[in-house]
C-alpha positions as CSV (number, residue, x, y, z in Angstrom):
1,X,12.0,34.5,-13.7
2,X,14.3,36.2,-16.4
3,X,13.8,37.0,-20.0
4,X,15.5,36.5,-23.3
5,X,18.9,38.0,-22.8
6,X,18.5,38.7,-19.2
7,X,21.5,37.5,-17.1
8,X,19.3,36.1,-14.3
9,X,18.4,32.4,-14.6
10,X,15.7,30.5,-12.9
11,X,17.3,27.2,-13.4
12,X,17.5,26.5,-9.6
13,X,13.8,27.7,-9.0
14,X,12.9,25.3,-11.7
15,X,15.1,22.5,-10.2
16,X,13.5,23.0,-6.7
17,X,9.7,22.5,-7.8
18,X,10.9,19.7,-9.8
19,X,12.4,18.3,-6.6
20,X,9.5,19.5,-4.3
21,X,7.2,17.2,-7.1
22,X,8.9,14.2,-7.3
23,X,9.5,14.0,-3.5
24,X,6.6,14.8,-1.8
25,X,3.7,16.0,-3.7
26,X,4.0,13.1,-6.6
27,X,3.8,10.7,-3.4
28,X,1.5,12.1,-1.2
29,X,-2.5,12.7,-1.6
30,X,-3.6,15.6,0.2
31,X,-7.7,16.4,1.3
32,X,-7.2,19.9,1.8
33,X,-5.1,22.6,0.8
34,X,-4.1,23.7,4.3
35,X,-3.0,19.8,4.5
36,X,-1.0,20.2,1.7
37,X,0.4,24.0,2.4
38,X,1.5,22.4,5.9
39,X,3.1,19.4,4.4
40,X,5.1,21.7,2.0
41,X,6.3,23.8,4.6
42,X,7.7,20.8,6.4
43,X,9.1,20.0,3.5
44,X,11.3,23.0,2.8
45,X,11.8,23.6,6.7
46,X,12.3,20.1,7.7
47,X,14.6,18.8,5.2
48,X,15.0,20.9,2.0
49,X,16.9,23.7,3.9
50,X,18.7,21.9,6.8
51,X,19.5,18.5,5.2
52,X,19.8,18.2,1.8
53,X,22.9,19.3,-0.1
54,X,22.4,21.7,-2.9
55,X,24.1,21.6,-6.4
56,X,24.2,25.7,-6.5
57,X,25.8,25.8,-3.3
58,X,28.7,23.8,-4.0
59,X,26.7,20.6,-2.7
60,X,26.1,21.8,1.1
61,X,23.0,22.6,2.7
62,X,21.8,26.3,2.8
63,X,21.6,26.3,6.7
64,X,25.3,25.0,6.4
65,X,26.3,27.8,3.9
66,X,24.5,30.4,6.5
67,X,26.9,29.0,9.0
68,X,29.6,29.6,7.0
69,X,28.7,33.4,5.9
70,X,28.2,34.5,9.5
């Protein structure tokens, strides 16, 4: 998070949370906090990072990006 005049932009984080809400949270009903936590973890580890292409990474997934760096 940045303040006025700070060079760090939180647009990528805001986009992530918007996507999380629209693709998972908005379509699900969680009975317990633990159930929500597990579903969000599965979404991030099972789809968002390995599969979903990210505009901030030149439209490749974070896993693909890590493979290129190593």
